[in-house]
C-alpha positions as CSV (number, residue, x, y, z in Angstrom):
1,M,99.4,133.8,108.3
2,A,98.5,132.0,112.1
3,Q,100.8,132.4,115.0
4,S,104.6,131.4,114.5
5,A,106.2,128.2,115.6
6,T,108.3,129.0,118.5
7,I,111.8,128.8,117.0
8,F,110.8,131.9,114.6
9,A,111.1,134.9,117.0
10,A,114.3,136.5,117.7
11,S,116.7,134.4,119.6
12,Q,120.4,134.9,120.1
13,Q,120.5,131.0,121.4
14,P,121.8,128.2,119.0
15,L,119.1,126.8,117.3
16,T,119.4,122.7,116.5
17,L,117.3,121.5,114.0
18,A,117.4,117.4,113.2
19,A,116.5,116.8,109.6
20,L,114.5,113.3,109.1
21,V,115.6,112.6,105.8
22,L,113.6,109.6,104.1
23,P,114.3,107.6,101.1
24,Q,113.1,108.9,97.3
25,A,113.3,112.7,99.1
26,S,115.5,115.0,96.9
27,I,119.0,116.4,97.3
28,L,117.5,119.7,96.9
29,E,115.3,119.7,99.2
30,V,117.6,118.6,101.7
31,A,120.1,121.5,100.8
32,S,117.3,123.7,100.7
33,V,117.2,123.2,104.5
34,L,120.4,122.7,105.2
35,D,122.9,125.2,102.9
36,P,120.5,128.7,104.4
37,M,121.9,127.5,108.1
38,R,125.2,127.3,107.1
39,S,125.4,130.5,105.1
40,A,124.2,132.2,108.0
41,N,126.9,130.7,110.1
42,R,129.4,132.2,107.9
43,H,127.9,135.5,107.9
44,L,127.9,135.6,111.4
45,G,131.0,134.1,112.5
46,Q,129.7,131.8,114.7
47,E,127.7,128.5,115.4
48,A,124.1,129.9,115.6
49,Y,122.5,127.1,113.6
50,R,123.0,123.6,114.3
51,W,121.8,120.6,112.4
52,R,121.8,116.7,112.5
53,V,120.9,114.3,109.7
54,V,118.5,111.2,110.8
55,S,117.0,108.6,109.1
56,P,114.2,105.5,109.3
57,D,116.7,103.6,109.9
58,G,120.0,104.7,111.1
59,R,121.5,104.0,108.2
60,A,122.7,106.5,105.0
61,V,119.5,107.5,102.8
62,P,119.0,107.0,98.9
63,L,118.3,110.2,97.7
64,T,116.3,110.4,94.1
65,C,119.4,111.2,92.1
66,G,121.2,108.1,93.6
67,I,123.5,109.7,96.5
68,E,123.3,108.5,99.6
69,L,123.4,110.8,102.5
70,P,125.0,110.0,105.8
71,S,123.1,109.8,108.9
72,T,124.1,110.3,112.5
73,G,121.6,107.7,113.4
74,P,117.8,106.8,113.9
75,L,114.9,109.1,114.6
76,A,115.5,108.8,118.1
77,A,118.8,110.5,117.3
78,A,116.9,113.6,116.9
79,E,115.8,113.8,120.7
80,G,118.0,116.7,122.1
81,A,117.4,119.2,119.1
82,D,115.0,122.5,119.5
83,A,113.5,121.5,116.1
84,L,112.4,118.2,114.1
85,V,111.5,118.4,110.3
86,V,110.8,115.7,108.0
87,I,111.9,116.2,104.6
88,A,110.1,113.5,101.9
89,G,109.3,113.3,98.3
90,F,108.4,110.0,96.3
91,R,106.8,106.9,97.8
92,Q,106.6,108.6,101.4
93,W,103.6,105.6,102.1
94,E,106.2,102.8,101.8
95,T,108.9,104.6,103.1
96,A,106.9,106.2,106.1
97,T,106.0,102.8,107.9
98,P,103.5,102.7,110.5
99,A,106.0,101.8,113.1
100,L,108.6,105.5,112.2
101,I,104.9,107.0,112.0
102,H,103.7,105.6,115.6
103,E,108.0,106.6,116.8
104,L,107.1,109.9,115.2
105,S,104.2,110.7,116.8
106,R,105.9,109.8,120.5
107,L,108.6,111.7,119.9
108,A,107.4,114.9,118.4
109,P,105.8,116.8,121.9
110,R,109.6,116.6,122.6
111,F,110.7,119.3,119.7
112,A,109.3,122.8,120.2
113,A,108.4,123.0,116.8
114,V,107.7,120.2,114.2
115,G,107.8,120.6,110.1
116,G,107.5,119.4,106.7
117,I,108.9,119.9,103.5
118,D,107.3,118.1,100.6
119,A,106.0,115.3,101.5
120,G,107.0,115.8,104.8
121,A,103.5,116.8,105.4
122,W,102.1,113.9,104.8
123,V,104.5,111.8,107.0
124,L,103.4,114.6,109.7
125,A,99.7,114.4,108.8
126,R,99.9,110.4,109.2
127,A,100.8,110.9,112.6
128,G,98.1,113.2,113.9
129,L,100.8,116.1,114.1
130,L,99.0,118.2,111.7
131,N,95.3,118.3,113.1
132,G,93.9,121.7,113.9
133,H,96.6,123.5,111.7
134,R,96.8,125.2,108.8
135,A,99.2,123.1,106.1
136,T,101.0,123.5,102.6
137,V,101.8,120.3,100.6
138,H,103.4,119.6,97.0
139,W,100.8,121.8,94.9
140,E,100.5,118.1,93.0
141,D,99.1,116.6,95.9
142,M,97.2,118.8,97.2
143,E,93.6,117.8,96.2
144,D,94.3,114.0,97.4
145,F,96.6,115.6,100.9
146,A,92.7,117.7,101.6
147,T,90.8,114.6,100.9
148,A,92.9,112.3,103.3
149,H,93.1,115.0,106.0
150,P,89.8,116.8,106.2
151,Q,91.2,117.6,109.7
152,V,93.9,119.6,108.4
153,E,93.3,123.0,106.8
154,V,95.0,122.9,103.5
155,V,96.7,126.1,101.8
156,P,98.4,126.5,98.1
157,D,100.8,128.6,99.9
158,R,104.7,128.0,99.2
159,F,105.5,127.7,102.9
160,V,102.7,128.0,106.2
161,L,103.5,128.4,110.2
162,S,100.9,127.3,112.2
163,G,101.6,127.7,115.9
164,S,104.5,125.3,116.6
165,R,103.9,123.6,113.1
166,F,105.6,124.6,109.9
167,T,105.8,123.3,106.2
168,A,106.9,124.0,102.1
169,G,105.3,122.7,99.3
170,G,108.9,121.7,97.7
171,A,112.3,121.9,97.3
172,A,112.3,125.7,95.8
173,P,109.9,127.2,98.7
174,A,112.5,125.1,101.3
175,P,114.8,128.2,101.1
176,D,112.3,130.8,101.6
177,L,111.2,129.2,104.4
178,M,114.4,128.8,106.1
179,L,115.5,132.4,104.8
180,H,112.4,133.5,107.1
181,L,113.7,131.6,109.9
182,I,117.1,133.6,109.7
183,A,115.0,136.6,109.4
184,R,113.0,136.4,112.2
185,R,115.6,134.9,114.7
186,H,118.3,137.2,113.4
187,G,117.0,140.0,111.4
188,P,116.5,140.8,107.6
189,A,120.0,141.8,107.2
190,L,121.2,138.4,107.9
191,S,118.5,137.0,105.9
192,L,119.5,139.3,102.5
193,A,123.1,138.3,103.1
194,V,122.4,134.9,102.9
195,A,120.0,135.4,100.0
196,A,122.7,137.1,98.1
197,S,124.8,134.4,98.7
198,F,122.9,132.1,96.8
199,I,121.8,134.8,94.1
200,T,118.5,134.1,94.9
201,T,115.9,136.6,96.8
202,A,112.9,135.3,99.5
203,R,109.7,134.7,98.7
204,P,107.0,135.5,101.1
205,G,105.2,132.1,102.5
206,T,101.3,133.4,101.4
207,E,102.4,133.5,97.7
208,P,100.9,130.5,95.8
209,Q,103.3,127.8,94.5
210,R,102.2,128.2,90.9
211,T,102.1,130.7,88.4
212,A,101.2,130.6,85.0
213,A,104.6,130.2,83.0
214,P,105.5,129.0,79.6
215,P,106.8,125.2,79.4
216,P,110.3,124.3,78.6
217,R,109.2,124.5,75.1
218,A,108.2,128.5,75.1
219,R,110.0,130.2,72.3
220,D,110.0,133.7,74.1
221,P,110.2,134.2,77.8
222,R,108.2,137.5,77.4
223,L,104.9,135.8,77.2
224,D,102.3,137.9,76.2
225,P,100.1,138.4,79.2
226,R,96.7,137.2,77.8
227,V,98.3,134.2,76.9
228,A,99.4,133.5,80.6
229,Q,95.6,134.3,81.5
230,A,94.6,131.5,79.3
231,I,97.4,129.5,80.6
232,A,96.2,129.3,84.4
233,R,92.6,129.2,83.2
234,I,93.8,125.6,81.6
235,E,95.5,125.0,84.3
236,A,92.5,125.6,86.9
237,R,90.2,123.2,84.8
238,L,91.9,120.1,83.9
239,D,89.2,117.5,85.2
240,A,86.8,119.6,83.2
241,P,88.6,121.4,79.7
242,E,86.3,124.1,78.3
243,P,86.6,124.9,74.6
244,A,89.2,127.4,73.4
245,T,86.6,129.7,72.1
246,A,85.3,129.9,76.1
247,T,89.2,130.7,77.1
248,A,89.7,133.4,74.5
249,A,86.3,134.9,75.6
250,A,87.7,135.0,79.1
251,V,90.4,136.9,78.2
252,G,88.9,139.1,75.4
253,L,90.6,137.8,72.5
254,S,89.2,136.0,69.5
255,P,89.9,132.1,68.9
256,R,91.7,132.7,66.0
257,R,93.9,135.8,67.5
258,L,94.3,133.7,70.9
259,E,95.8,130.4,68.8
260,M,97.9,132.8,67.2
261,L,99.7,134.1,70.5
262,F,99.9,130.6,71.5
263,H,101.5,129.8,68.5
264,Q,104.0,132.3,69.1
265,G,104.8,131.8,72.6
266,L,104.5,128.2,73.1
267,G,104.7,126.6,69.6
268,M,101.0,124.9,69.8
269,T,97.5,125.1,70.3
270,P,95.5,126.1,73.1
271,G,94.0,122.7,72.8
272,A,97.1,121.1,72.5
273,Y,98.7,123.1,75.1
274,G,95.7,121.8,77.4
275,L,96.4,118.1,76.2
276,H,99.9,118.4,76.9
277,L,99.1,119.3,80.7
278,R,96.4,117.0,81.1
279,L,98.8,113.8,80.0
280,Q,101.3,115.1,82.0
281,A,99.1,115.3,85.1
282,A,97.7,111.6,84.5
283,R,101.6,110.3,83.8
284,R,102.5,111.8,87.5
285,M,99.5,110.1,89.3
286,L,99.9,106.9,87.4
287,T,103.4,106.7,89.0
288,D,102.9,108.9,92.0
289,T,99.5,107.3,93.5
290,R,97.7,104.2,93.5
291,H,94.6,106.1,92.3
292,P,92.7,103.3,89.5
293,L,92.9,104.1,86.2
294,A,89.2,105.1,86.0
295,E,90.0,107.8,88.8
296,V,92.8,109.1,86.8
297,A,91.1,109.5,83.4
298,L,88.2,111.6,85.4
299,R,90.6,114.0,87.5
300,T,92.3,114.5,84.4
301,G,89.4,115.6,82.0
302,F,88.9,112.0,79.6
303,S,85.6,110.9,79.5
304,S,86.4,107.3,79.8
305,P,89.9,105.1,81.0
306,S,89.7,104.1,76.9
307,A,89.9,107.8,75.9
308,L,92.9,108.6,78.4
309,S,94.3,105.3,77.2
310,R,94.3,106.2,73.3
311,A,95.5,109.7,74.2
312,F,98.5,108.1,76.4
313,R,99.5,105.7,74.1
314,R,99.9,108.4,71.1
315,A,101.7,110.5,73.2
316,Y,104.1,108.2,75.2
317,G,103.9,105.3,72.5
318,Q,102.7,103.3,75.7
319,P,99.6,102.3,77.3
320,P,99.0,103.8,80.9
321,G,99.0,100.5,82.3
322,A,102.6,99.6,81.3
323,L,103.7,103.2,82.9
324,R,102.6,101.8,86.3
325,R,103.8,98.4,85.8
326,G,107.2,99.7,84.9
């Protein structure tokens, strides 16, 4: 891990964090950043952590769940804080306007540390604030992010510290980042107490965001480890799916035995599971990016846009174009 940001060091001084929350962020992302600090104050019996929420226009921020988050003012109201964290989710290319990007670039040097949660990394990168740094972003965006910002070293970690910059891949890694901050500033005992308050444990930043796990339809959480290995291979090859026979050979099983274990654990064949993942990936790209249909088909392992359209219609009852228009 690169040298820690300046706020990630032992200190008895109060820390003030300004959170720039963009429209279409999730309430879970916001709570994952703010609530660990509130809990730390409760355990310490003092206000060691302070925070304020700012928004692009100074007004309340509409979140993905339909709730509006109150704001203390526009980005300029963040001045005076020790650190600034940008919390963003869907449609950051629209909600982070050129004017906001310019203002962020101008104000960033006034903070000891600047970070991003989920799509917040996109916003920082667009402002040139991650150039020469290591960073992470939500796993769904990692390939696009690395292509768009080659001057950033992109890694698949849960969270990353790089000099005066810090990034977390989404809502679940955000509390890991905050628990790490608390441990660095006030010691591991306080971090453990805060984690216990939320009935959770801190996970290291270098842990990958994705691990092979059964989908919601899985019948038994005790998934056979060879099925988990097969799932990892399928997930890693969505753009160029391999035959089930090759997957079976790679995990040391016969195709028939692998299919039997998939049926027992997931209720579907390896091929059906792979198609399920590829269509899910295509659906995310259609709703969350502006990639043309041909590129979506290519990146999800379909031979042509028409092949994707046929599979998409069978799975979802409508063609991909209808989803994008919606």
